[in-house]
C-alpha positions as CSV (number, residue, x, y, z in Angstrom):
1,M,43.1,78.3,115.6
2,L,44.2,74.8,116.4
3,A,40.7,73.3,116.4
4,D,40.0,74.7,113.0
5,M,43.3,73.6,111.5
6,S,43.1,70.1,112.9
7,E,39.4,69.6,112.4
8,I,39.2,68.5,116.1
9,A,36.4,69.8,118.2
10,I,37.3,72.8,120.4
11,S,35.9,70.9,123.4
12,T,38.3,68.1,122.8
13,I,41.2,70.6,122.5
14,K,40.2,72.2,125.8
15,K,40.1,68.8,127.5
16,I,43.5,67.9,126.3
17,E,45.0,71.3,127.3
18,S,43.5,71.1,130.8
19,G,44.8,67.5,131.3
20,K,41.3,66.1,131.5
21,G,41.2,64.6,128.0
22,N,42.3,61.1,126.8
23,P,43.1,61.7,123.2
24,S,43.5,58.9,120.7
25,L,46.7,58.4,118.8
26,S,45.2,59.8,115.7
27,T,44.2,63.0,117.5
28,I,47.7,63.4,118.9
29,E,49.2,62.8,115.4
30,K,46.9,65.5,113.9
31,I,47.9,68.1,116.6
32,M,51.6,67.3,116.4
33,D,51.5,67.5,112.6
34,I,50.0,71.0,112.7
35,L,52.6,72.1,115.3
36,G,55.4,70.8,113.1
37,M,56.3,68.0,115.5
38,E,56.9,64.3,114.9
39,V,55.4,61.4,116.9
40,K,57.7,58.5,117.4
41,Y,56.5,55.1,118.6
42,E,58.7,52.9,120.7
43,I,57.7,49.3,121.5
44,R,59.5,47.6,124.2
45,Q,59.3,44.1,125.6
46,T,59.3,43.8,129.3
47,V,60.2,40.7,131.2
């Protein structure tokens, strides 16, 4: 189960899945790592 593997509370996972959560970057990174995905950051300067 994703919550067990990521050590993220199941309530947090449910909020994210339902679109009601606002996960931190570290939470996103944990989930993506377990799913075998990579997080890339892009910083842009706007004028």
